[in-house]
N, C-alpha and C positions, 0 to 999 in steps of 0.2 A: 503493501501499500504507498503510496505515496506521502513524504512526512509534507507537515503543514506548518507556516510559519504565519505568526500574526506582526508586524510592524503597529506599534502603538507610536503617532507622532502628535508633537505639541500641537495647539491652534493658535499660539500668540504670534504676534507681528510686530511688537516692539516690546522693549525693556529701557529700564531707569529713569533718570530725573530728566532725561534729555529724548527722551523716547527714540533711542536707538531703533532702527529696523532690525529686524530680525525673520528667524524663520528656523527650518530644519536646515543644518548645512549639508549642502548638496552630496557631498565625497561621502558623509558620515550614513547617509543610507544609500546613496547610488553604490558604493563598494561592497559593502556586504550583500546587497540583492543583487548584485553580478555573481556572488558568490553561491547565494543560496539558487538562483539563477541556473547556473552552473550544474549543480546538484540533480538539478530535478524536482525541487520543491514544490508545492504549492504556496503562492505567496500572497498574502491578504493583509491591507492597511485596514485601521482603525485609529482614529482622533476621540481627542477627553470631548468636543464638542459636537461634532460630526459638519461641522461649517470646512469650508475648502481651505486646507492649511499651507501654508506658507513658504518658500524655499529661499535658503541664504546662499551666498557664494556661487553666485552664476557666472561670475566673470572666469570659475574653473571647468566651463561647459568644452573647453579644449580635450580635456581629459577624456581619453576613450569611453571608460566606463562610465562617468560623468554624462557624455553625450547619449550613449546609447541610452540611459533612464528617463531623460529629457526628452528624447526625441521616441521612444519606444512604451511598452506596458506599463512601466514602473511609474513613471510622474501621472500618467492616465490614470492610472487604479489609486494613486495616494490623494489626487485631487477630490476622486469621488470617495472616499475613506469614510464609513459610517461611523456613527454614534459607538463609541467603546462598549454603553450599555448597551446597545441592539446586538453583540456578538457574546457568540457560547465560548469563552476564551478557553473551557475546559478541552475543546474538541482538537487545542492545536498542541504538537509536539514542541512548540519553542516560542518566545515572544521576544520582541528585539526591540529596545528603544535606542534609536538615532539621537546626536546632542545638535549643534547650534545656542545659541542662548537662549530661544525660545522655552528649552522646558525647563530654565530654572523661573519661567514665569509663571506657569500653571502646573509644573508637576513635583513641585518640594510636600505638596499635602495631598491634594486629588484621591478621596478616600476609595474610590470603587479601583483607580489603578491601582494603588496599596492591597485592596484585596485581590485583586487580579496576578499580580506579583509575587504574594504571599500563596495564594492558592496554586500559581503554575510551579512556584518553586517544592512545594510538598506534597505536589506529584510526581517529583522529581521529573517533570518537566525543563526546558534550558531557559535561561532569563538571561537576556545578553544587551548592553549597553557599551555605550561610546562616548568618550568628552564630556559633556554635560550632562549626556543624557545618565548616568548614575545619581545625578539627582534623584531619579525616580525609584531608587530603593530606599532612598531614606525615609525615616517614620514609617519603614514596613515592619509590620510587627508580626511575628509568627504565631501559630494557636498556642505556646507555650509561655507567651509575653514578650520575647526576648527581640530584640533588633535584628532585621534580616544579615545586617552587614555586620554583627556583632563576631568576631574572631575570624571571617571573612578578609580572604585576600581579593586588594580590591585596587584597581586602577581606575582613573578618571583624570580632567582635566584639572593641572596640578596648581598651587598657588602662585609660583613661580612664573607659567604663562599665564594665569590672568593679571598678574601685574604689568605685563606687556601685552595685553589683550584688551580687555573689558572690565577694569577695577571696578572704574566708576558709573557701572551700568550693571553689576550684578548686585544682587541684594544680600549676598553673601558669600562666604568662601567654599567651593565645593568639597576639597581638601577636608578643609577644617571640619566640616560638618558631619564628613563621613568616619572621621576619625573620630571625633566626640561619641558617634554610635557603636565607637567599637571596632570598623575595619582594620584591618592591616593595611596598611596603604603603601603600593608601590608607584613609587614616582621615577621614573627614570629621566635622561636629558631633556630638557625642553624641545619638544616638536616634534621629537623621535618617536618611533614605533614602538609602541609600547602596549600588549595585550595579556592578558593571563587570565586563566582557566582555575576554577576552586569549585569544584564537586560540579555541578550543575549551574552554573553564573559564573560567564565569560564576560570580564570588562576591557575597558582600552582607554589608554590616557586621551588621544587627541584625533585629528584628522586622517594621520600618517599611522592610525593603530584600525584605522577602520577594516581595511580589508582583514587582518587580522584577526579582528574579532568574528568578522564571518566564518573566513576559514574554521578556526576553534571551534565555532559552534556548529560549522558541519559536521567535524570530525567526530564532537560528540554524537550527534544525532546519526552518523553513520556507524557506532559503536553500538548504537541502542536498536531493540527490535522493530523491524516493519510492522 
């Protein structure tokens, strides 16, 4: 049976006191999407509100995988992403949350998203996220009351990277917040590829890490029974 992946995207299009324009960062959805597509998976999208989501980093459209996503089925499907509450997430073998600054706006709390992530993790399906996407893992509590990230090896956009990117725009520091909830944080050199697997959680540091997150999720999925 074909494996099924649900990509959950933010609906935010602005962040911070200056209303910096934002959205899902193009390579952070396009590069994992390419890996899932090559693996032959069914790829579906959902967003928090069901409104058409936004893309950031369209200036990177000359990258082959980014261009294929934009001109092919990926972006067409993402624009029509239904509201998360209408999706039966338990039917998916994996969920993936791409980054961009947008998730920092609508994903730190988002009760239904937290519930979906906790349930996905606890039924031993795969949870993946990259760059600012791991903000979705914050405040996720498991059935025993513990934080999902507590004691887990996690990567995300780092304090060092944020200081040189969007410090004035983000509401809090993601690395610090994950660490505060007990994550064992793994920071590589700024802007270098860094993705990490811990059990059925796969996280990545930045745009350069998106392909690796996709590859690691595929590796986990291909090691599970169809």
